[in-house]
N, C-alpha and C positions, 0 to 999 in steps of 0.2 A: 401642217395642214395636209389633209389627204386630197389629192387631185380629184376633181369631180368626175373626170373620165374613168379613173380607177374605181371610184365609189360606184359609179353607174355600172361598171363592168361586174363588180362584186355583187351589186344589187340584182343585176340581170341573172347571175348564176344562182343567187339565193331564191329568186322567184321561179327560175327554171323556165321562164317564158320570155320571148323577145318583146320587151316593152319599149315604146318610143321614148327616146331620151329627151327630157325637158330642156330645150335649148335656152329657155328663159332663165333657168337656174344656172346653166353653164356660163352665161354671160356675166 
């Protein structure tokens, strides 16, 4: 499984914009 932090980091780069990380999903 891919760590959520890593996924969020990749997603942030894909979007190219600083998006607030959904802590609800991280839990």
